[in-house]
DRENFIKOL-577031 format. One record per atom (N, C-alpha, C): residue number from 1; atom name; x, y, z. Coordinates in nm, 3 decimals. Example, Ala and Ser with C-alpha at 12.3 -4.5 7.8 and 13.67 -1.06 7.14 Angstrom:
# residues 2
site figu=1 | kefi=N | u=1.319 | v=-0.569 | w=0.780
site figu=1 | kefi=CA | u=1.230 | v=-0.450 | w=0.780
site figu=1 | kefi=C | u=1.320 | v=-0.330 | w=0.780
site figu=2 | kefi=N | u=1.285 | v=-0.225 | w=0.708
site figu=2 | kefi=CA | u=1.367 | v=-0.106 | w=0.714
site figu=2 | kefi=C | u=1.290 | v=0.003 | w=0.787
***
This chain:
# residues 106
site figu=1 | kefi=N | u=-0.442 | v=-6.112 | w=-19.248
site figu=1 | kefi=CA | u=-0.558 | v=-6.028 | w=-19.224
site figu=1 | kefi=C | u=-0.591 | v=-6.022 | w=-19.075
site figu=2 | kefi=N | u=-0.583 | v=-6.134 | w=-19.004
site figu=2 | kefi=CA | u=-0.623 | v=-6.128 | w=-18.863
site figu=2 | kefi=C | u=-0.524 | v=-6.049 | w=-18.779
site figu=3 | kefi=N | u=-0.400 | v=-6.035 | w=-18.823
site figu=3 | kefi=CA | u=-0.305 | v=-5.951 | w=-18.749
site figu=3 | kefi=C | u=-0.351 | v=-5.805 | w=-18.752
site figu=4 | kefi=N | u=-0.398 | v=-5.760 | w=-18.868
site figu=4 | kefi=CA | u=-0.449 | v=-5.623 | w=-18.879
site figu=4 | kefi=C | u=-0.576 | v=-5.605 | w=-18.797
site figu=5 | kefi=N | u=-0.660 | v=-5.708 | w=-18.794
site figu=5 | kefi=CA | u=-0.782 | v=-5.700 | w=-18.715
site figu=5 | kefi=C | u=-0.750 | v=-5.697 | w=-18.565
site figu=6 | kefi=N | u=-0.649 | v=-5.773 | w=-18.525
site figu=6 | kefi=CA | u=-0.609 | v=-5.768 | w=-18.384
site figu=6 | kefi=C | u=-0.554 | v=-5.630 | w=-18.350
site figu=7 | kefi=N | u=-0.473 | v=-5.574 | w=-18.438
site figu=7 | kefi=CA | u=-0.419 | v=-5.440 | w=-18.415
site figu=7 | kefi=C | u=-0.533 | v=-5.339 | w=-18.400
site figu=8 | kefi=N | u=-0.635 | v=-5.350 | w=-18.484
site figu=8 | kefi=CA | u=-0.751 | v=-5.261 | w=-18.473
site figu=8 | kefi=C | u=-0.821 | v=-5.282 | w=-18.339
site figu=9 | kefi=N | u=-0.830 | v=-5.406 | w=-18.295
site figu=9 | kefi=CA | u=-0.892 | v=-5.435 | w=-18.166
site figu=9 | kefi=C | u=-0.812 | v=-5.372 | w=-18.052
site figu=10 | kefi=N | u=-0.680 | v=-5.374 | w=-18.062
site figu=10 | kefi=CA | u=-0.595 | v=-5.311 | w=-17.960
site figu=10 | kefi=C | u=-0.624 | v=-5.161 | w=-17.955
site figu=11 | kefi=N | u=-0.631 | v=-5.097 | w=-18.071
site figu=11 | kefi=CA | u=-0.660 | v=-4.953 | w=-18.076
site figu=11 | kefi=C | u=-0.799 | v=-4.926 | w=-18.017
site figu=12 | kefi=N | u=-0.897 | v=-5.008 | w=-18.052
site figu=12 | kefi=CA | u=-1.032 | v=-4.992 | w=-17.996
site figu=12 | kefi=C | u=-1.029 | v=-5.005 | w=-17.844
site figu=13 | kefi=N | u=-0.951 | v=-5.099 | w=-17.794
site figu=13 | kefi=CA | u=-0.944 | v=-5.120 | w=-17.649
site figu=13 | kefi=C | u=-0.876 | v=-5.001 | w=-17.581
site figu=14 | kefi=N | u=-0.774 | v=-4.946 | w=-17.643
site figu=14 | kefi=CA | u=-0.710 | v=-4.824 | w=-17.590
site figu=14 | kefi=C | u=-0.815 | v=-4.714 | w=-17.579
site figu=15 | kefi=N | u=-0.896 | v=-4.699 | w=-17.682
site figu=15 | kefi=CA | u=-1.001 | v=-4.596 | w=-17.681
site figu=15 | kefi=C | u=-1.104 | v=-4.624 | w=-17.573
site figu=16 | kefi=N | u=-1.140 | v=-4.751 | w=-17.554
site figu=16 | kefi=CA | u=-1.236 | v=-4.787 | w=-17.449
site figu=16 | kefi=C | u=-1.182 | v=-4.751 | w=-17.310
site figu=17 | kefi=N | u=-1.058 | v=-4.786 | w=-17.287
site figu=17 | kefi=CA | u=-0.997 | v=-4.758 | w=-17.156
site figu=17 | kefi=C | u=-0.988 | v=-4.608 | w=-17.133
site figu=18 | kefi=N | u=-0.949 | v=-4.534 | w=-17.236
site figu=18 | kefi=CA | u=-0.943 | v=-4.388 | w=-17.224
site figu=18 | kefi=C | u=-1.081 | v=-4.333 | w=-17.190
site figu=19 | kefi=N | u=-1.184 | v=-4.387 | w=-17.256
site figu=19 | kefi=CA | u=-1.321 | v=-4.343 | w=-17.229
site figu=19 | kefi=C | u=-1.360 | v=-4.376 | w=-17.085
site figu=20 | kefi=N | u=-1.326 | v=-4.495 | w=-17.039
site figu=20 | kefi=CA | u=-1.356 | v=-4.535 | w=-16.900
site figu=20 | kefi=C | u=-1.289 | v=-4.441 | w=-16.800
site figu=21 | kefi=N | u=-1.169 | v=-4.396 | w=-16.833
site figu=21 | kefi=CA | u=-1.093 | v=-4.308 | w=-16.744
site figu=21 | kefi=C | u=-1.121 | v=-4.161 | w=-16.770
site figu=22 | kefi=N | u=-1.214 | v=-4.135 | w=-16.863
site figu=22 | kefi=CA | u=-1.252 | v=-3.998 | w=-16.901
site figu=22 | kefi=C | u=-1.131 | v=-3.917 | w=-16.947
site figu=23 | kefi=N | u=-1.049 | v=-3.982 | w=-17.030
site figu=23 | kefi=CA | u=-0.934 | v=-3.916 | w=-17.092
site figu=23 | kefi=C | u=-0.969 | v=-3.894 | w=-17.238
site figu=24 | kefi=N | u=-0.966 | v=-3.770 | w=-17.285
site figu=24 | kefi=CA | u=-0.999 | v=-3.748 | w=-17.426
site figu=24 | kefi=C | u=-0.877 | v=-3.777 | w=-17.513
site figu=25 | kefi=N | u=-0.899 | v=-3.779 | w=-17.644
site figu=25 | kefi=CA | u=-0.792 | v=-3.818 | w=-17.737
site figu=25 | kefi=C | u=-0.672 | v=-3.724 | w=-17.729
site figu=26 | kefi=N | u=-0.696 | v=-3.596 | w=-17.714
site figu=26 | kefi=CA | u=-0.585 | v=-3.500 | w=-17.705
site figu=26 | kefi=C | u=-0.502 | v=-3.523 | w=-17.579
site figu=27 | kefi=N | u=-0.569 | v=-3.544 | w=-17.467
site figu=27 | kefi=CA | u=-0.499 | v=-3.570 | w=-17.341
site figu=27 | kefi=C | u=-0.415 | v=-3.697 | w=-17.350
site figu=28 | kefi=N | u=-0.473 | v=-3.801 | w=-17.409
site figu=28 | kefi=CA | u=-0.400 | v=-3.927 | w=-17.423
site figu=28 | kefi=C | u=-0.278 | v=-3.910 | w=-17.513
site figu=29 | kefi=N | u=-0.297 | v=-3.842 | w=-17.626
site figu=29 | kefi=CA | u=-0.186 | v=-3.821 | w=-17.719
site figu=29 | kefi=C | u=-0.071 | v=-3.746 | w=-17.653
site figu=30 | kefi=N | u=-0.104 | v=-3.642 | w=-17.579
site figu=30 | kefi=CA | u=0.000 | v=-3.563 | w=-17.512
site figu=30 | kefi=C | u=0.068 | v=-3.643 | w=-17.401
site figu=31 | kefi=N | u=-0.009 | v=-3.723 | w=-17.328
site figu=31 | kefi=CA | u=0.050 | v=-3.805 | w=-17.222
site figu=31 | kefi=C | u=0.142 | v=-3.913 | w=-17.280
site figu=32 | kefi=N | u=0.105 | v=-3.965 | w=-17.396
site figu=32 | kefi=CA | u=0.183 | v=-4.074 | w=-17.456
site figu=32 | kefi=C | u=0.301 | v=-4.025 | w=-17.538
site figu=33 | kefi=N | u=0.280 | v=-3.919 | w=-17.615
site figu=33 | kefi=CA | u=0.379 | v=-3.878 | w=-17.715
site figu=33 | kefi=C | u=0.440 | v=-3.741 | w=-17.691
site figu=34 | kefi=N | u=0.404 | v=-3.677 | w=-17.582
site figu=34 | kefi=CA | u=0.459 | v=-3.544 | w=-17.553
site figu=34 | kefi=C | u=0.358 | v=-3.435 | w=-17.585
site figu=35 | kefi=N | u=0.393 | v=-3.314 | w=-17.548
site figu=35 | kefi=CA | u=0.299 | v=-3.203 | w=-17.553
site figu=35 | kefi=C | u=0.302 | v=-3.127 | w=-17.686
site figu=36 | kefi=N | u=0.358 | v=-3.185 | w=-17.789
site figu=36 | kefi=CA | u=0.364 | v=-3.118 | w=-17.920
site figu=36 | kefi=C | u=0.236 | v=-3.144 | w=-17.999
site figu=37 | kefi=N | u=0.205 | v=-3.054 | w=-18.090
site figu=37 | kefi=CA | u=0.087 | v=-3.069 | w=-18.176
site figu=37 | kefi=C | u=0.095 | v=-3.199 | w=-18.257
site figu=38 | kefi=N | u=0.217 | v=-3.239 | w=-18.292
site figu=38 | kefi=CA | u=0.235 | v=-3.362 | w=-18.370
site figu=38 | kefi=C | u=0.185 | v=-3.485 | w=-18.295
site figu=39 | kefi=N | u=0.184 | v=-3.480 | w=-18.164
site figu=39 | kefi=CA | u=0.138 | v=-3.595 | w=-18.086
site figu=39 | kefi=C | u=-0.009 | v=-3.624 | w=-18.113
site figu=40 | kefi=N | u=-0.089 | v=-3.520 | w=-18.125
site figu=40 | kefi=CA | u=-0.232 | v=-3.537 | w=-18.152
site figu=40 | kefi=C | u=-0.252 | v=-3.594 | w=-18.291
site figu=41 | kefi=N | u=-0.177 | v=-3.543 | w=-18.388
site figu=41 | kefi=CA | u=-0.185 | v=-3.593 | w=-18.525
site figu=41 | kefi=C | u=-0.142 | v=-3.740 | w=-18.530
site figu=42 | kefi=N | u=-0.036 | v=-3.771 | w=-18.459
site figu=42 | kefi=CA | u=0.014 | v=-3.909 | w=-18.457
site figu=42 | kefi=C | u=-0.093 | v=-4.005 | w=-18.406
site figu=43 | kefi=N | u=-0.159 | v=-3.974 | w=-18.295
site figu=43 | kefi=CA | u=-0.262 | v=-4.061 | w=-18.238
site figu=43 | kefi=C | u=-0.382 | v=-4.069 | w=-18.333
site figu=44 | kefi=N | u=-0.418 | v=-3.960 | w=-18.397
site figu=44 | kefi=CA | u=-0.528 | v=-3.961 | w=-18.492
site figu=44 | kefi=C | u=-0.496 | v=-4.054 | w=-18.610
site figu=45 | kefi=N | u=-0.373 | v=-4.051 | w=-18.658
site figu=45 | kefi=CA | u=-0.333 | v=-4.136 | w=-18.771
site figu=45 | kefi=C | u=-0.334 | v=-4.284 | w=-18.733
site figu=46 | kefi=N | u=-0.308 | v=-4.316 | w=-18.609
site figu=46 | kefi=CA | u=-0.315 | v=-4.454 | w=-18.562
site figu=46 | kefi=C | u=-0.460 | v=-4.498 | w=-18.549
site figu=47 | kefi=N | u=-0.546 | v=-4.409 | w=-18.503
site figu=47 | kefi=CA | u=-0.687 | v=-4.441 | w=-18.478
site figu=47 | kefi=C | u=-0.771 | v=-4.449 | w=-18.604
site figu=48 | kefi=N | u=-0.748 | v=-4.357 | w=-18.696
site figu=48 | kefi=CA | u=-0.839 | v=-4.340 | w=-18.810
site figu=48 | kefi=C | u=-0.773 | v=-4.376 | w=-18.943
site figu=49 | kefi=N | u=-0.851 | v=-4.431 | w=-19.036
site figu=49 | kefi=CA | u=-0.795 | v=-4.465 | w=-19.167
site figu=49 | kefi=C | u=-0.750 | v=-4.341 | w=-19.243
site figu=50 | kefi=N | u=-0.643 | v=-4.357 | w=-19.319
site figu=50 | kefi=CA | u=-0.596 | v=-4.249 | w=-19.405
site figu=50 | kefi=C | u=-0.686 | v=-4.238 | w=-19.526
site figu=51 | kefi=N | u=-0.701 | v=-4.118 | w=-19.576
site figu=51 | kefi=CA | u=-0.784 | v=-4.096 | w=-19.694
site figu=51 | kefi=C | u=-0.724 | v=-4.164 | w=-19.817
site figu=52 | kefi=N | u=-0.592 | v=-4.165 | w=-19.827
site figu=52 | kefi=CA | u=-0.527 | v=-4.219 | w=-19.946
site figu=52 | kefi=C | u=-0.528 | v=-4.371 | w=-19.952
site figu=53 | kefi=N | u=-0.509 | v=-4.437 | w=-19.838
site figu=53 | kefi=CA | u=-0.498 | v=-4.583 | w=-19.838
site figu=53 | kefi=C | u=-0.619 | v=-4.653 | w=-19.777
site figu=54 | kefi=N | u=-0.696 | v=-4.581 | w=-19.698
site figu=54 | kefi=CA | u=-0.808 | v=-4.643 | w=-19.629
site figu=54 | kefi=C | u=-0.766 | v=-4.723 | w=-19.507
site figu=55 | kefi=N | u=-0.636 | v=-4.717 | w=-19.473
site figu=55 | kefi=CA | u=-0.584 | v=-4.790 | w=-19.357
site figu=55 | kefi=C | u=-0.520 | v=-4.693 | w=-19.259
site figu=56 | kefi=N | u=-0.530 | v=-4.722 | w=-19.130
site figu=56 | kefi=CA | u=-0.462 | v=-4.637 | w=-19.032
site figu=56 | kefi=C | u=-0.312 | v=-4.665 | w=-19.030
site figu=57 | kefi=N | u=-0.238 | v=-4.575 | w=-18.967
site figu=57 | kefi=CA | u=-0.094 | v=-4.597 | w=-18.946
site figu=57 | kefi=C | u=-0.078 | v=-4.718 | w=-18.854
site figu=58 | kefi=N | u=0.022 | v=-4.798 | w=-18.880
site figu=58 | kefi=CA | u=0.047 | v=-4.916 | w=-18.797
site figu=58 | kefi=C | u=0.080 | v=-4.875 | w=-18.653
site figu=59 | kefi=N | u=0.036 | v=-4.957 | w=-18.560
site figu=59 | kefi=CA | u=0.062 | v=-4.934 | w=-18.418
site figu=59 | kefi=C | u=0.185 | v=-5.015 | w=-18.378
site figu=60 | kefi=N | u=0.292 | v=-4.947 | w=-18.343
site figu=60 | kefi=CA | u=0.414 | v=-5.017 | w=-18.302
site figu=60 | kefi=C | u=0.404 | v=-5.060 | w=-18.156
site figu=61 | kefi=N | u=0.490 | v=-5.152 | w=-18.118
site figu=61 | kefi=CA | u=0.496 | v=-5.194 | w=-17.978
site figu=61 | kefi=C | u=0.536 | v=-5.075 | w=-17.890
site figu=62 | kefi=N | u=0.631 | v=-4.996 | w=-17.938
site figu=62 | kefi=CA | u=0.675 | v=-4.878 | w=-17.862
site figu=62 | kefi=C | u=0.560 | v=-4.780 | w=-17.841
site figu=63 | kefi=N | u=0.483 | v=-4.754 | w=-17.947
site figu=63 | kefi=CA | u=0.368 | v=-4.663 | w=-17.934
site figu=63 | kefi=C | u=0.264 | v=-4.721 | w=-17.839
site figu=64 | kefi=N | u=0.242 | v=-4.851 | w=-17.848
site figu=64 | kefi=CA | u=0.145 | v=-4.917 | w=-17.758
site figu=64 | kefi=C | u=0.190 | v=-4.901 | w=-17.613
site figu=65 | kefi=N | u=0.318 | v=-4.919 | w=-17.589
site figu=65 | kefi=CA | u=0.373 | v=-4.904 | w=-17.454
site figu=65 | kefi=C | u=0.353 | v=-4.760 | w=-17.404
site figu=66 | kefi=N | u=0.383 | v=-4.663 | w=-17.490
site figu=66 | kefi=CA | u=0.365 | v=-4.522 | w=-17.452
site figu=66 | kefi=C | u=0.218 | v=-4.490 | w=-17.423
site figu=67 | kefi=N | u=0.128 | v=-4.544 | w=-17.504
site figu=67 | kefi=CA | u=-0.015 | v=-4.521 | w=-17.482
site figu=67 | kefi=C | u=-0.060 | v=-4.583 | w=-17.350
site figu=68 | kefi=N | u=-0.007 | v=-4.700 | w=-17.317
site figu=68 | kefi=CA | u=-0.038 | v=-4.762 | w=-17.188
site figu=68 | kefi=C | u=0.011 | v=-4.675 | w=-17.073
site figu=69 | kefi=N | u=0.131 | v=-4.620 | w=-17.087
site figu=69 | kefi=CA | u=0.181 | v=-4.529 | w=-16.984
site figu=69 | kefi=C | u=0.089 | v=-4.408 | w=-16.970
site figu=70 | kefi=N | u=0.042 | v=-4.355 | w=-17.083
site figu=70 | kefi=CA | u=-0.050 | v=-4.241 | w=-17.080
site figu=70 | kefi=C | u=-0.182 | v=-4.274 | w=-17.013
site figu=71 | kefi=N | u=-0.222 | v=-4.401 | w=-17.024
site figu=71 | kefi=CA | u=-0.347 | v=-4.445 | w=-16.961
site figu=71 | kefi=C | u=-0.326 | v=-4.490 | w=-16.816
site figu=72 | kefi=N | u=-0.201 | v=-4.509 | w=-16.778
site figu=72 | kefi=CA | u=-0.172 | v=-4.557 | w=-16.643
site figu=72 | kefi=C | u=-0.203 | v=-4.704 | w=-16.625
site figu=73 | kefi=N | u=-0.184 | v=-4.784 | w=-16.730
site figu=73 | kefi=CA | u=-0.209 | v=-4.928 | w=-16.721
site figu=73 | kefi=C | u=-0.086 | v=-5.004 | w=-16.769
site figu=74 | kefi=N | u=-0.081 | v=-5.131 | w=-16.735
site figu=74 | kefi=CA | u=0.028 | v=-5.218 | w=-16.780
site figu=74 | kefi=C | u=0.000 | v=-5.265 | w=-16.923
site figu=75 | kefi=N | u=0.105 | v=-5.282 | w=-16.999
site figu=75 | kefi=CA | u=0.093 | v=-5.333 | w=-17.136
site figu=75 | kefi=C | u=0.024 | v=-5.469 | w=-17.138
site figu=76 | kefi=N | u=0.059 | v=-5.555 | w=-17.043
site figu=76 | kefi=CA | u=-0.003 | v=-5.687 | w=-17.035
site figu=76 | kefi=C | u=-0.153 | v=-5.681 | w=-17.014
site figu=77 | kefi=N | u=-0.198 | v=-5.585 | w=-16.935
site figu=77 | kefi=CA | u=-0.342 | v=-5.568 | w=-16.912
site figu=77 | kefi=C | u=-0.413 | v=-5.533 | w=-17.042
site figu=78 | kefi=N | u=-0.355 | v=-5.440 | w=-17.116
site figu=78 | kefi=CA | u=-0.414 | v=-5.402 | w=-17.245
site figu=78 | kefi=C | u=-0.418 | v=-5.521 | w=-17.339
site figu=79 | kefi=N | u=-0.308 | v=-5.595 | w=-17.349
site figu=79 | kefi=CA | u=-0.302 | v=-5.709 | w=-17.441
site figu=79 | kefi=C | u=-0.404 | v=-5.816 | w=-17.402
site figu=80 | kefi=N | u=-0.420 | v=-5.840 | w=-17.272
site figu=80 | kefi=CA | u=-0.518 | v=-5.938 | w=-17.227
site figu=80 | kefi=C | u=-0.659 | v=-5.894 | w=-17.266
site figu=81 | kefi=N | u=-0.693 | v=-5.770 | w=-17.236
site figu=81 | kefi=CA | u=-0.827 | v=-5.720 | w=-17.269
site figu=81 | kefi=C | u=-0.853 | v=-5.724 | w=-17.419
site figu=82 | kefi=N | u=-0.755 | v=-5.682 | w=-17.497
site figu=82 | kefi=CA | u=-0.771 | v=-5.681 | w=-17.643
site figu=82 | kefi=C | u=-0.782 | v=-5.824 | w=-17.696
site figu=83 | kefi=N | u=-0.703 | v=-5.914 | w=-17.641
site figu=83 | kefi=CA | u=-0.706 | v=-6.054 | w=-17.684
site figu=83 | kefi=C | u=-0.843 | v=-6.117 | w=-17.656
site figu=84 | kefi=N | u=-0.897 | v=-6.091 | w=-17.538
site figu=84 | kefi=CA | u=-1.029 | v=-6.145 | w=-17.503
site figu=84 | kefi=C | u=-1.138 | v=-6.088 | w=-17.595
site figu=85 | kefi=N | u=-1.132 | v=-5.959 | w=-17.622
site figu=85 | kefi=CA | u=-1.230 | v=-5.898 | w=-17.711
site figu=85 | kefi=C | u=-1.215 | v=-5.953 | w=-17.853
site figu=86 | kefi=N | u=-1.092 | v=-5.972 | w=-17.897
site figu=86 | kefi=CA | u=-1.066 | v=-6.026 | w=-18.030
site figu=86 | kefi=C | u=-1.124 | v=-6.167 | w=-18.043
site figu=87 | kefi=N | u=-1.105 | v=-6.250 | w=-17.939
site figu=87 | kefi=CA | u=-1.161 | v=-6.386 | w=-17.940
site figu=87 | kefi=C | u=-1.313 | v=-6.381 | w=-17.949
site figu=88 | kefi=N | u=-1.374 | v=-6.288 | w=-17.875
site figu=88 | kefi=CA | u=-1.521 | v=-6.274 | w=-17.880
site figu=88 | kefi=C | u=-1.566 | v=-6.238 | w=-18.021
site figu=89 | kefi=N | u=-1.494 | v=-6.148 | w=-18.086
site figu=89 | kefi=CA | u=-1.530 | v=-6.109 | w=-18.223
site figu=89 | kefi=C | u=-1.518 | v=-6.227 | w=-18.318
site figu=90 | kefi=N | u=-1.416 | v=-6.310 | w=-18.298
site figu=90 | kefi=CA | u=-1.393 | v=-6.424 | w=-18.386
site figu=90 | kefi=C | u=-1.499 | v=-6.532 | w=-18.369
site figu=91 | kefi=N | u=-1.544 | v=-6.554 | w=-18.246
site figu=91 | kefi=CA | u=-1.640 | v=-6.661 | w=-18.220
site figu=91 | kefi=C | u=-1.784 | v=-6.615 | w=-18.232
site figu=92 | kefi=N | u=-1.809 | v=-6.486 | w=-18.222
site figu=92 | kefi=CA | u=-1.945 | v=-6.432 | w=-18.232
site figu=92 | kefi=C | u=-1.947 | v=-6.319 | w=-18.333
site figu=93 | kefi=N | u=-1.963 | v=-6.353 | w=-18.461
site figu=93 | kefi=CA | u=-1.958 | v=-6.249 | w=-18.565
site figu=93 | kefi=C | u=-2.066 | v=-6.143 | w=-18.551
site figu=94 | kefi=N | u=-2.169 | v=-6.170 | w=-18.473
site figu=94 | kefi=CA | u=-2.276 | v=-6.071 | w=-18.456
site figu=94 | kefi=C | u=-2.239 | v=-5.961 | w=-18.358
site figu=95 | kefi=N | u=-2.129 | v=-5.978 | w=-18.285
site figu=95 | kefi=CA | u=-2.084 | v=-5.875 | w=-18.192
site figu=95 | kefi=C | u=-2.027 | v=-5.760 | w=-18.273
site figu=96 | kefi=N | u=-2.084 | v=-5.645 | w=-18.255
site figu=96 | kefi=CA | u=-2.038 | v=-5.526 | w=-18.326
site figu=96 | kefi=C | u=-1.939 | v=-5.451 | w=-18.239
site figu=97 | kefi=N | u=-1.836 | v=-5.399 | w=-18.303
site figu=97 | kefi=CA | u=-1.741 | v=-5.316 | w=-18.231
site figu=97 | kefi=C | u=-1.808 | v=-5.184 | w=-18.196
site figu=98 | kefi=N | u=-1.789 | v=-5.141 | w=-18.074
site figu=98 | kefi=CA | u=-1.836 | v=-5.008 | w=-18.036
site figu=98 | kefi=C | u=-1.755 | v=-4.908 | w=-18.117
site figu=99 | kefi=N | u=-1.822 | v=-4.810 | w=-18.173
site figu=99 | kefi=CA | u=-1.751 | v=-4.713 | w=-18.257
site figu=99 | kefi=C | u=-1.674 | v=-4.616 | w=-18.169
site figu=100 | kefi=N | u=-1.565 | v=-4.664 | w=-18.114
site figu=100 | kefi=CA | u=-1.483 | v=-4.581 | w=-18.026
site figu=100 | kefi=C | u=-1.376 | v=-4.506 | w=-18.104
site figu=101 | kefi=N | u=-1.364 | v=-4.537 | w=-18.232
site figu=101 | kefi=CA | u=-1.259 | v=-4.476 | w=-18.311
site figu=101 | kefi=C | u=-1.304 | v=-4.347 | w=-18.377
site figu=102 | kefi=N | u=-1.431 | v=-4.313 | w=-18.360
site figu=102 | kefi=CA | u=-1.481 | v=-4.191 | w=-18.424
site figu=102 | kefi=C | u=-1.403 | v=-4.069 | w=-18.374
site figu=103 | kefi=N | u=-1.404 | v=-3.967 | w=-18.454
site figu=103 | kefi=CA | u=-1.337 | v=-3.844 | w=-18.414
site figu=103 | kefi=C | u=-1.419 | v=-3.780 | w=-18.302
site figu=104 | kefi=N | u=-1.355 | v=-3.761 | w=-18.190
site figu=104 | kefi=CA | u=-1.423 | v=-3.701 | w=-18.075
site figu=104 | kefi=C | u=-1.373 | v=-3.559 | w=-18.057
site figu=105 | kefi=N | u=-1.457 | v=-3.474 | w=-17.999
site figu=105 | kefi=CA | u=-1.411 | v=-3.338 | w=-17.972
site figu=105 | kefi=C | u=-1.290 | v=-3.342 | w=-17.880
site figu=106 | kefi=N | u=-1.192 | v=-3.261 | w=-17.911
site figu=106 | kefi=CA | u=-1.070 | v=-3.258 | w=-17.830
site figu=106 | kefi=C | u=-1.078 | v=-3.154 | w=-17.724
***
């Protein structure tokens, strides 16, 4: 279970960094996965739970690397930030995740 929670934290951190850099979801998807319409759908499926399963698409290491390239950051930086946030969530259950995964206007 905590592996899935960490993966969710990584996705949340990607969204936070994109927000900090004022990159919207469509721009990030195209920068990471190419300029095809499927790239936007792919990023949405990673971010948001599926209607059928209630779970998002798994985030692969390759996709994480591509998303970091799209954000202009190192993979290690993302992992460090996500790891620190994950530790905070584990030790302080009252810390609420910022709802960065919501569907934003593209």
